[in-house]
N, C-alpha and C positions, 0 to 999 in steps of 0.2 A: 504494500500500500504506500510505503514511503516513496518508491519510485514513481507511482502514479502522480503524487502531488508535486514532485520535482518536475515531472513532465508538464503539468499544468502551469507551474510558475514560469518555466522556460517559454511556454507559448505566450503567456501574458506579457512577458518582457518584449517579445517580438511584436505583439499587437499594439502596445502602447507607444511604439517607436515609429508608427506609420505616419507619413506626411500626407497632407491634404492639399489639393490644388483646385479650389472652387473659385468661380468668378460670378459677377453680377451682370444681368441682362435686363434691358428695358425695351418697351415698345409703346405704340400709341394707337388708339382706336378712334375712328371718326365715322360719320355717316357719309352718304354719297355726295353731300354738299361740302364735305370737309369740316363739319362741325364736330368738336370733341364730344365723345359719348362717356358720360359718367356712370359708374356702377355696372359697367360691363365686366363679366368674369372671364379671365384668361387662365387657361390650365395647360400644363405640360404633361404629356403621357410618354412613358418610356417605350422601348421596342416591343414589350409584351402587352401593350395597350393598357397598362396599369397606371393609375393616377400617380403623378410624382410631386407636383407642386402647383399651387394656385395663387392667384392675385386678383384684385379688384381695381378698376381704373379710378383715378381721382377726377377732380373737376376739369383738368386739362386733357383727360382721356388717356393718361399715362398709366401703364402697369409696370411692375418691377418684380424680377425674380432674383433673390439673393443666394449666393453660395451654390451655384450650379456647376456640377462637374462637366467637363467636355464630353460631348457625345451627340448622337442623333435622337431627336425627339419629335413628337407631334404636338403642335400648338393648336389649341381650340379656343375660340373667342365667341361668346354668345351673349345676347341681351334680348329680353322678351320684346317682341315686335319687330325683330330683325332676323335675317337669315344667319344661321351659325356658319362660321368659317373654320375649316380644319385644314392645316397645311403642315408639311414636314419642315423642320428647321434643323440646321447643323450648327451646334454650339461648340464647335472645336476651333473656330477661327478667333482672330483677335478683335473683331468688331463686336462691341457690346450692344449695339442698337439693332433691334429686330425689325425696325422700320414701322411703317404705318399700315394698319389693317383696316380696310373699309368694309363696313357692314351695310347691307342693302335692306331697306324696309320691306316687310312682308305684307303689310296692310291688314294683318290679323290682330284683332283686339285681344286683350289679356284673357278675357273669359273664354276665348276660342282656341287658345294655345293647347296643342296636344303633343306630348313628348313621345316619340317612337324610338325603338331600339336601333341605334346606328351600327352597333358592333355585329359582325357576322355570327351566325349560330355556331359554326365550327371554323376554327382558325388553326392551321398547321404551322407550327414553329419548328426551329431547327432540332430541338430536343424533346418536344412535346406537342400534343394536340390539345387545344383549349376549346371546351364546349360550354356555351352559356345556356343553361337549361331553360330559362324563361323564354328564350328565342327558339330553342330547338324543340321543346315539347311543352305540353300543358302541365303546369306544376301545382295548380291550386288544389289543396287538400291532399296531395301526394307526399310521400316521404323520400328520404335519401336512398333507400333500397330500391324504390321504383325508378329513381333517376339512374342509378348504376346499371340496372337491367336494360335501359334503353340507350346507353351511350354507344357511339359507333365503335365497332370492333371489340366490344366487351362481351365475354361469355360468362354467365353465372350458371354453374351446374347444379344438379339436384341436391348436392350436399353443401351448397353455399360457397363452394370454391370459385374464385374469380380469376380470369385470365384475360390477357390482351396480346394479340398477335402470337398466340401460342406460349406466352410466358405467364407464370403465376403472378398475381398482383396483390399488393397490400394497400389498404385504405388509410389515407391521411386526412386530417382536418386542419386547415390553416398551417400546413407545413410540418405537422407532427403526426405520429400514429394515432388513429382514432381511439384506440383503447390500449393502454399500456399493458394491462393484465391479460388481454387477449381472450377473455371469457365471455364478453357480451357484445362483440362487434355486430352480430346480426341483429340483435334486439336494439342496439344503439341506433343503427341506420333506420330501422323501422319506426323509431320514435323521434326522428329528426325531420322537421318540416322542410319540404323541398323549396318552399318560397324563401327560406333563409339563405339559399345557395346562390352566390353571384356567378361562379364559374367552377368548372371541374377541369383539372389539368391531368391529362393522361401521359405520364412520363415513362416512355418505353425503354430508355437507356440512361438510368440515373448517373449523375456525375459523382466525383469524389466527395461532394458536399453531403451526399446522402449516406446513410449507414451501409457499410459494406455487406451486412447480412441480408440486405434487400436485393437479392440477386436477380429478381425478375423485373416487374414493372410496378409503378406507383400510381395510384389514383388519388390525387390531392383535391379534396373538396374545400373550396375557398368560400367562406361565408361573406355576407355583404359588408361593404366598407362603410366607414363613418360618413355621416352627412351633415347634421346640424344639431343644435340643442333641442331638448324636449322629451316627450314620453310617447311611446307607442308599443304596439305588440300585435300578435296574431294568435287567434284561437281557431282551432280546426278539429274536425272529427271525421273519421271514416268508418263506414259500416259495410262489412262483407256479407253478401248473400251467397252461401255455398250449400251444396247438397250434404256436405259433411258437418255442417254446423256453422253458426254465425261467429263473427269476430268483430271487435270494436277497437279503434285506435284513436283516443283523444290526445290532443297536444296543445301546449300553450307556451308562448315565448313573449318576453317583455323586456324593455330597456328604458332607463331613465338617466338623463344627463343634465347636470346642473353645475355650473361653475367648473371647478377642477375635478369633480367627482362623477363617476359613471357606475351605475349599478344595473346589473342585468341578470336574467335567469331564464330557465326553461323547464318544462315538464313534458314527458311523453309516456304514454301507457299502451299496453297491448294486452287485450283480454279476449280469449277465445279458444276454440277447439279446432285442431287441424287433423289431417289424415295423410298417411303415406301407405301405399300398397305395393307389395312386391310378389313376384312369382318366379321361383328359382328351381331348376331341375339339375340334379347331379346324377351322373351315371358311373357305375363302378364295374368296369369291364374285367378287372383282374381277379374277381372273386370266382370261386368254383361254380357258384350260381350267380351270374351277373344280375345286379339289382339297379333299380332306378328310384331315387328319392326326389319327390316333388314337394317343395315347400310353397305354401301360400300364406302370406302374413298380412295383417292389417295393423298398422302402427298409428296410435292416436295420442299425440301429445296435446296437453291442455294446461293452461295456467295463466298467471297474471305477472306481467313485467312492468315495473315502475322505474323510470329513469329521470333524474333531475340534475340541474346544475345551478350554481350561484356564483357570481363573480363581481368583483369590485376593482375598479381602476382609479388610481389617484395620479393626476397629472401635476406632479410637484412643481414643474417648470416647463418651459418650452422644449427642453432637451432631456428631461428625466420623467419617466413614467414607471410607477410601481403598481403591480397588479396581483390579485389573488383569485384563483379559480378552483372551485370544488365541484366534483362530479361524483354522483353515486347512483347505485341501482340495486334492485332486489327482484329476484324471480322466485315465485312459489308455484309449483305445479307438479306434474307427473305425467307418466306415459303408461298406456296399456297396449299390449301387443298380443294379438291372438294369432298363433301360427299352427297350421295343420300340415304335417308331413306324411304324405301317402307313400307307402313302400310297396313296390311291385317288381315282379321279375321283368328283366329287360325285354322289350318287345311285346309285352302283354298289356291289356287294358284293365283287367280286374285287379283290385287292390288286395294285397295279402294281409297287411296290417297298417297301422297308422300311429303317429305320435301327435297328441294334442298338447301344446305347450303354451299355456297362458303365462304372460310375463307382466308384472307390475313394477313400476318404478316411481319412487317419490324423490323429488329434487327440490332443493332450494339453494340459491346462490346469492352472495352479497359482493359488491365491489365499491371501492372508494378511491378517488384520486385527488390529491392536494397539490397545487402548483403555485409556487411563488415566483414571480417574474419581474425582472427589472430591465428596462430598455433605456439606453443612453444614445441620443442622437445629437452630437455636437454640431453636425451639419446635415443637410437633407440627403447627402450622398454617403454619410458615415453613420453606421448603426452598430452598436454593441448590445447584444441581448444575452441575458443570463437567466437560467431557470434552475430552481431546486424543486424536485418532484418526489413525492412519496405515493405509492399505489399499493392497495391491498385488495385481494380477492379470495374468496373461498367457494368451494364447490362441495355440496353435500348430496349424496345419492345412496339410496338403498334399493337394490334390485332383487327380485325373487322370481324364479322361473320354475314351474312345476311341470314335470314330464309324465303324461298319461299314455301308456302303451295299450292300444286297444285293437281288437279284431274288427273286421268289416261290419259285424253286427253290433258293435259297441261294447263287447265283453272286455273286461280288464284282463290283459295277458300276463301281467306281472305287477308287483307293487310299484306305486308311483315313486318317482325320484324328484329331488329338488336341488337346483343350483342357484346360488345367489351370492351377493356381497354387499357390504356396507363400506363406502369409501368417503374419506374426508381429505380434501386437498386445500392447502392454504398457501398463498403466494404473497410474498413481500418484495417490493421493488423500490429502490432509491436511485436517483439519478441527478447529477449535476452537469449542466451543459452550458457552454457559452459560445456565441458566434459573432464574428466581426465581419462587416462589409465596409470597405473604404477604398477611395481612389489612391493610386500611386502616381508618381511622376511618369511622363511619357505616355499618358492616357491609358495606363494599365489599371485594371480593376482587380482588387484583392478580395477574396473570400477565404476565411480561415476560421477554425473552431477547434475546441477541445471538449472531451466528454469523459466522465467517470460514472460507471453504473455498477449496480450489484443486484442480484436476485437470489432469493432462497425459496424453494418450493418443497413443501412437506406433503408427501403422499402416504396416507395410512389406509391400507385395505384390510378389511376383516372378512374372510370367507365364511359363507353360510351354507349349511346342508339341512335338508328337510329330514327330521328324525321321525315324526309321526304325521298324522294327517294335517295338522295345523301348527306344528311346533318346529321352529328353526333353531339350530344350535351352531356354535362356532366351528369352523373347519380350519384348524391350524395349517393344514397342508396347502390351502389356497389363500392364506393370509401373508401379507408382506408389508414392509415399511421402507419406503424409498425417499431419500433426501437428496435434493439436487441444489448445488450452489454454483453461481457463475459471476465473474467480475470482468468488465471490459474497460480498457482505457484506450481512447482514440484521439487522433489528431489529424486534421486535414488542412490542405493548402490548395487553393485554386486561383489561377491567374488568367485574366482574359484581356484582350486588346483588339481594337479595330484599326485597320489601315484603309483610309479613304471610306467611300460609301459602299464598296463592293466586297471587301474581304475582312473577316474577323476570325479569331481562333481563341481557344482556351485550353489549358492543361492543368491537371490536378493530380494530387497524390494523397492517399489516405493511409495512415499507419494505425494498426490496432494490435493490442496485446490482450489475449483472452486466457482466463484461468477458469477451468471447469472441474468440478469435484462432485462425484456421485457416490452414494453409499446405500446399500440395501441390507436390512437386518437379517433376512433369510440367507444363510450361507456366509454371513459376515464378509461380504465382498464389496469392492468399490473400485473407482478409477479416478485418476487425476490427469488432466491434459493442460499443457501450457503452449501457447502459440504466439509468435511475433509474425505479423504478415503485412505486406504492402499491397495496396490496391490503386493502380494508376487509372487515369481517365483522360481523354482528350477529345476535342471537336474542332472542326473547321467549317466555315460557312462562306459561300461565294454567291453574290448576286450577279446573275448573268445579264439581266436587263429584260425589258418588255414583260415585266411581271414574272420572270423566272428566277429561281434560286436553287442552289444545290448545297447540301450539308452532309458531313460525314462525322461519325462519332464512334468512340471505342471506350469500353469500361471492363474492368475485371472485378468480379464480385464473389461473395461466398454465401452459401446457403447452409447455415448451421442446423443441426437436428433440433426439431421442436422438443420441448420438455416432455410432452406426452409420448413422442416416439422413443425417447430414452428410457421411459418408464417400463420396467419388465413385467408389470402386472398383466394378468390374463382377463380379458373381458369377453363374456359370451354374448353373442348376438342372436343365436338361434340354437335349437337342439344339436345342430350339426356343424356349427362354425363359431370361431372365436378369433380375436386378434390380440397381439401382444407387442410390447416395445422391445428395443434392443439397446442395452447400455453401451455396446461396442460400436455404435454408429459413428462414422467419420463425416466431417463436413464435405459438402459438394461445392465445386468451384465452376464458375461460368466466365467465359470470354465472349463479350457481345460486341458486334460491329453492326452499325446501322447507317444507311444512306437515305436521305429524303430529297426528292425533287418536287418543287412547287411550281405550278403554272397558274398564276392569279389565285383563285380560291380552290383550285384542284391540287391534290397531292398524291404522290406515289412514293411508297416507303418499301425499301428492301432491307431486311435485317437477317443476320446470321448469329447464332449462338451455339457455342460448343460447351457442353456440360460434362464434367468428369465426376464420377462417383455420385451420380444422381440418387437422391433418397426416395425410395419407393417401398410399397408393401408387396412382398413376394408371397404368392400363395403356395401352399403345399397340401397334400392330401394323404391321409392314412386310410388305405383301403380296408384294413382289418376292422377299424373302429368306425369307419365312414365319417370321419371328422376332417374338416378343412380348417386350416388356420392361416392367418395373414400376419407376417412378421416384417417389421421395417428392416430394410437392407440397403446397402450401397450398390448401385448398378453402374457398370464401367463407364460407357461413353454414349452420349446422345448428341447428334448434330441436328439443329433445327434452323430451317430457312423459311422466311415468311415474306410474301409479296402482298402489300396492302394498297388499295386504291380508294380514295375518298372523293366523291363527286357531289357537290351541292348544286341543286338545280332550282331555278325559279320558273315553274311551269306556267303560271299565270299570276296576275296581280294579287290574287288571294290564295295562291297555292304554291307552297315551297316544298321541296323534297331533298332528302340527303340519302345517298347510297354509299355504303361502305362494304367493299368486297375484299376478302382475304384468302390467299392460297398458302397452305402450310405444308412443308416437306419435313419429314423426320427420318433419321437413320439411327437405328439402335444397334450397338455392338457391345456385348458383354457375356459373362456367365449369368445364366438365369435358370432357376429351378434345376440346378445340377448339371446343366449342359451349356454348350456354346449357343448363343442366341444372336441371330442376325435378322433384322427386319427393316425394310424401307417402306414408308407409307406416305400418302399424299391425301389431304382432305381440304375442303373449302368451307367458307363461312361468309354469308351475305346477310346484311341487315339493311332495312329501308325505313325511312321516317317521312311521313307525309303530314303536313300541317295546313289546315284550311281556316281562313278568317272570313266569316260570313257577314261581319258587320253587326252593329247594334249589340255588341257584347257576346255574340255567339262565335264559338270556335270549335273545331273538330280536329282530331288527330287519328291517323291510322298508321300503325307501324307493325313490324314483324321481322322475323329472322328465320334462316334455315341453315342447318349444319349438315353437310354431306356425310356419308358413312366414313368412319375413321378408326384407326388402330391406336391403342395405347399399350405398348409392349405386345403381349400375345392376346389381348382382349380386343375384340372388334365390336363396335357399336353401329347400329343402324342410323339412317338419317332421321333427324327430328327438327322441330321448329316450334314457332308460336306466333300468335297474332293478337293485337290489342286494338280496341276501338274506344275512343274517349270523346265525349261531348261536354262542353263547358259553357256556362252562361254567367256573365258578370252582372252583379246586382249593386244597387245603392251607390252609383257613381264609382264603381270599382272597388268599394270597400268589402263587398261580399262576393263570394264565388260559389256556385253550385255546379257539380260535375257528376257524371256517371261514366263508369269504365267497365267494359266487358273484356275479360282476359281469357285467352286460350279456349274459345268456345268449342273447338273441334277436338280438344285433347291431343293436339299434335306434340305437346311437350312431354312425351313418354319415352323413357330410355329402354331400348332393347339391346341386349349384349350376348356375345358368344365367346367362350374361352375353351379352346381345345388345344392343350399342350401337355406333353408328358403323360401322366396318368390321369389328368383332369379333363373331364368332358362335362362342360357346364354351360347352360344358357338360361335366359330369363328376361324379365322386364320389371321396371319400377315406375311408379306413377304417383305424383303428389297432387294435392287438390289445388292445382293452379287455375282451374276453371272456376271463375267467380264473376259476380256482378257487384261492383263496389260503388257506393254513394259517398261523395265527399262534399263537405261544406267548410268554408273558411271565412273568417271575418277579421279585417284589419282595423284596429282601434287606435285612437290617439292621433298624434301628428303624423302627417305624411312625409315630413322632412325632419328626421330625428337622428341624433348621434347614436348610432348603433354601437354595440360592444366592439372594441378594437380586435383586430386579428391577432391571435397568439401564435408565435412562431418559435416554440421551444425546441423543436428539432430533436426530441427524444425518440430515437429511431432504432430501438433495440428489440423490443419484445413482442410486438403485436401479433406477428405471424408465427410465433414459436410456442406459445403457451397452449 
């Protein structure tokens, strides 16, 4: 630990020695007759279309920007009753006068002014795609999970896993992981209002600034920026009509800004019942009498999730801001699973015997995150942010599965058996992180940061066995106690520079030291791993002209084993299958190369990723016991190449469309299930989004996607897809919104799979209750122009996808 703090002190010494080179710029605003215009607003936007600095003209029509670093910006000047002017400006020269901007009168009165979105729905940048949900889709009454499912190129599978262009993705909120403890990300997204989202950034090749452990892609949800003083909020509710049972999602968010204080908070809930069905067939050809086991199960989770946040910001001065943010949640619920396994001789239709296996599960979870944040901005181009974070989460689960062996006529063939467990998992996380952004001489931009983090996860599993008809007793043979601890020290440095208007580049390096320690009581065994690793990244961008540009980027990343995958516990999912972790898992490393070509609003992306020691679940089958188990293992090498095309189209004045097409090539090479495995596979993915504006507050959206047949290792999945239709009506001058959404009406979002490799012959299907009609209502109260809670950029990037 001593070395970690010396590491941080050395970095701070470097950071505080940075020189700054900002200058002031002025300009003048007049009408078409040359008369100065007072109270016009002038705003500078950076290359990512993010607001950078603002000013208001005085009586002479003059505006002024102080301490601006050299670079290319967009200047926007607006005044009610006049046409808005937007123009690119190059602030790298020696001339401080931006000249005179002339505004033309519109002839529209104040009461007739309508503000429309000027930003495009989808914008492709060198290292990310930026999507503005309110322009791209209907957001009223919807939540963040709905937004993610409709983003171009994003696939959300039946298990909640998210991927972009074939890479696994992690969710951020305002530049940091959405949930440090990793236990409530799905519920958190379902209880976050979509209307709070300003934009979503799809980062497919993260630079050295981002945590090295995030080896895939990042979905960064950026909440709305500050506007002005006052009070406002949004209340909404969603009601799901499903054949499997109703569900309700209420939510509320509010913000109050007065003087130097800003207080904000939110609440979200999810109450209801859901259903998941599966049909699975296993064939055992190696037996003296070959058998076929057919499982059909209905899995019904139900419960209540509450999630809330409370934050306070104190603007101590123009350059110092101190903030505190607390987030917490609780889930109370359970699952019931009714599985019937029919056993028959292979090739016959009549059932010889069956296993009825009712499973009950009681679950409750708690999570809490406390974040103390300080931001120092000595200039608009220099920012030093420091966070101290503590997070806690627990998971409590008791599962009981009773096995009834019956004949076709229902007679009990042998005494019933019972398998179960009671597990308590407790996670404690602490993290200290600081990030510096500042200009250097020669128009070089510096980004650097340091981080210290630690985690301790305590997993206590108590095995249970059914002794009598209704009595469960401890089973020491299935009990275990596993404690995992990890510490990470990280430091990164990223430098970027532009030459002229056409060429720019950046290069970064991240260094991390990782200490992992695991211990399990059963067998008195454990492990300790120490690693020093370097992770470089680089990118170049070139503007060809005529709306064309080309960019190339590279990054090396690591995918560390999740804490659950290291856990050696055995969890039964059905009478014939279970999964277990592997304490001997090693990290997986990725080399990613990406090229983006842009032609005006169209973009073509070619990416290549080489993955060594990919972490996956390897199946195996014991023919004698008819048991299948899935164990986390390292798989040798995977080459992944993706070609993506994004095409926005304005079909008519009231009809806009966005098409995103992806072709994905994979090549697997490794030992798998005890033999050499080679597989080359190609599949495609296309999604489309249509938005219609009928006027008078009526809007409609039709979107959908289709995934072609694909391979994952030896498992092949059939084509599937989905479709969604939404109709929305604005009420009460835009303060209220009522909408209805019909999702997956034809049940196309059903997964069919086949696995035939080695001694495994398995196929089946799985289906969730994604077919529903949802009614949404939202109401915005308070001021329409309010200082919303500031964006928090703590950059705590370690744990979300591993717990």
